[in-house]
N, C-alpha and C positions, 0 to 999 in steps of 0.2 A: 733598542726601540726608543723613539722620541717620547718624552713624557706627555707631550701634547696628544699623541696617539692614544695613550693610556687613559687620558682624562675624558675622552669622548664616551667611554663605557661607564655606566653606572649600575651597580648591583643593588637592587632593592625591589622587592615585591612583598606586599603584606596581605593581599587578598586576590580574588579572582576577577575583580571588576573595576579597579582603578584604571585610569587611562594608560593604555599600553604604549610604551615608548620605544623599547628595543627588544627584539626577539630573534632567536636562532631557528633557522629552518634548514632542511636539506631537500633538494629536488628528488622526485621519484624516478630517477634515470634508470635504475636497475631493479625497480620494485617487482616482486614476484611472490606468489604463494608457494612455499616449498613444504616444510613440515607444518601441518595444520595445527594451530594452537587455540582456535576458538570456533564457536558455532558459525560465525559469519564466514570465516575462511573456508570452513568445511562446505558451506553452501556454494561458494564461488570457486572452489579449487579446480574443477574441471575447466571452467570458463577462463579462469585466471585473470591477469591484469593486462589491459591494453595500455602499454606504457605511453604511447603518443597521446592518448586521451587523458591519462593521469597527469602527464606533464602539462598539457594545456590547462587542465583544471587547477593544478597547483600554481601555475603562472598567474592565472586570474585571481586566485586567492592572495598571492603575494602582492599583486597590483592593488587589490582591494585594501590590504593593510597599508600599503604605501600611500594610497589616496586618502587614507584616514590618519596621516601623519605618524605612522609607525615606521621606525627604521628597521629594515629586515636584513639580517646578517645571514647569508647563505653559505653554508659549509659545503665542500665538494662531496659528491656521491662516489662511492667505490663499487666496482662490479660485484664483489663478493658479499656485499651487505644489502640484502634485499628488503630489509625493514627499516632502513636508515631514515626514511621519510618521517618516522615517528620520533621526533627529537625530544618530545616531552619526557620520554622514558629515561633518557641518558643523564638527566640532572634536574635540579629544581632550585629556585631561589627562595629562601626562607628568610624574610625580612632583609637583613644586610649581608647574609651569607649565601654563597653559591655552593651547592653540594653537587659533586659528581657522583652519580648513582653507581651502585654495584649490581650489574645486570645478572639475572639468574641464569639465562641461557648463554652457553659458550658462543653461539653464533652471533650474539649481539655485544659481546664484551669489547670487541675492537671499536665499536662506536664510541664508547666512553673513553677509550685510549685516545681517539682522534679529538674528542672534545677537550680532554686535558692538554693535549699538545697545542691546540688553538689557544686555550687559556694561558698557557705558559708563554706562548709567542707574544701574546698581548699583555703579558705581565699582570694578569688578573688572578687574584687569590681565589682558591677554592678549597673545600674540605672533602676528603674521601672517606668512604666506609671500608672497613676490612672485616673479614670473617663473618659477614652477614650479607643479606640480600635486600635491596630496596630499589624501586623504580619510580620515577617521577609521576607516572600516571596514577599512582596510589596516594599522592600527596595533594590535598585540597586545603587552600589557605583561606581563613576568614579572620584576619587581624590577629587577635590574641588567642584565637581558637584554631587548632590545626587538626584536621581529620586525616587519618592515614589508613588506607585499606590493608587489612590483614588478608593476604592473598597468596597465590602460588608464587608470586614474584617478590613479595615483601613480607619479611618475617618479624616476629615479635622482638627479636634482639635489636633490629634496626630501630624499631619504635622506641624501645627502652633507651637506646643511645640518644635519640633526639630529645626524649624527656629529660635526660641528664644534662644535655647541652643547653636546653632552653627551659629551665625550671620556672621561669616567669610566664611561660605560655601553657595553655591547656591543650595538651597533645592527647588525642583520643583514637584508639584503634577501632576500626570498623570491620568486623568479620564479614567477608564476602562469600557468596555461594561458590561452589567449586567451579562452575562453568563461567564465572565472570573473571576476566583477565585483570582489570584494574578498577579502582574506585571510580575514576572519571568516566567509565562506561555506564555507570548507573546513578551518579550523583554529581551535581555541579551547583555552585552557589552563585546567585545573582544579587544585585543591589537590593537594599531594603529588606534584608532578612528573608529573602525568597530563595527557593532552591528547586531545581529539577531533580526528580528521583524516580528510580524504578524499584518499587518496594520489594519485589521478589528476588532482587539481586544481592540482598544482604540479610543478615540475621534480623529476626523480629525485634530483638532488644535494641539493635542499632537503629532500626527504623523509628521506634518509639522515641529514642534519644534525639534523632533528627527533628522529630515532630515537636519536641519541646523548644527547639531553637529557631525553627523556620516555618514560614508558610510554604507548604510543599505543593509543587505542581507535579502531579503524578503522570508518568508516561506508561503506555501499554507495552506489552511484550513485543508487538510489531514495531512500535516506535523505538524501543530500546535496540532492536535488531538493526534499525537504520540510524543508530547512534544519536538519537534525539537529545540525550543529556550532554553530549560531547560538543556543545556549542563553545564559542569563544567570545567572551565579553572584552570589548576594547575601550571601554570608558564612556561616560555620559549616557548610560543606558543603551548603548549601541551593541548589538549582538549579531555575530556571524553564525548563520544557521543554514541547514540544508533546505532547499525548496520542497523536497518530498515530505518534510515533517509539517504539513499544513496545519493540523489541529494545534500542535504545540506552538507554532509560530503565531497563530491567531490568538491563542491565550496570552502569549507574551505581549503582543501588540495591545491587547485590551488592558494589560497591566502597565502600559506606558513605555514599553521598550521599542526601540527602533530596530527592526529586523532587517539585516542585510543578507539576502539569500544568495548563496554562492554554490554553484554546482560542484559536487565532490563525489559523485556516485562511483567513480572508478577507484578512488582512494579508499572509500569505506569498505570495499570488497575484502580488504585485509583486516578489518575490525577496528579501525580508528578513524577519527574525523578531525575537526579543526583544532580542538584542544590538544589532541595527540600529536599533531604536526607542528607544534610550536613550543619552544623553550624560552619563556620570558626572562629577560635579564633585569628589566626595569619597567616598573609601573609607577607613574607619577602619582603621589598621594593627592586625592581629590581635596579641594578646598572646602 
């Protein structure tokens, strides 16, 4: 591969809100609820996914990103990978290092294999995990403070490994309630030390710890069900959010955020929203 091709990719993310420049997505071409893994999927399992509608919504989401100067890298979907749209889980960028996740469920392991192949084809360095489980939906970045959900998908050994690799960062485990899949389903950081949170999704000790660091915007159980915390910040206080989450969107507007409402009702039937459907490679550090 030509070195010029390699140079167009930059690996750097240090928080959840600097201007998003490059991101990996996968279209929901074969999206389907099979083995139910969360409360949302259980609710929609019989109805399942309208792939045509999901694809239209995902296309609009991608166009919204591109209209806001984000380079969107779309990897091909495979018929046997029905949760491939959730690219956040297969990896994460932690400052200048790209990690390929180690997926807990066998049905999703091939997704990481495909990511690694793409990275090798582009001659991009990455770090793997072995003998432990971690998924990117559990990793929330706030500059030198890293929050990691201790969940059914991410274990303590993986968190210990990151502590060893980044001794200069404050890496903190956040124990999640058993019915919560990933940390980003109940917690997300915004600019200005503000954060969306669903209090009942984590341990009380973790909630109190969050309260020490952030002005918390609390969401209800109903809003958590519709993935209100799983917004995507794309920089300059611009936030992509579901139109259904009217109260949360209104609160964010009052705090000075520009809310870009994007329909995503078909995608969230599987228990993930905008953050879940994006794997950021590069966020440009704000001046």
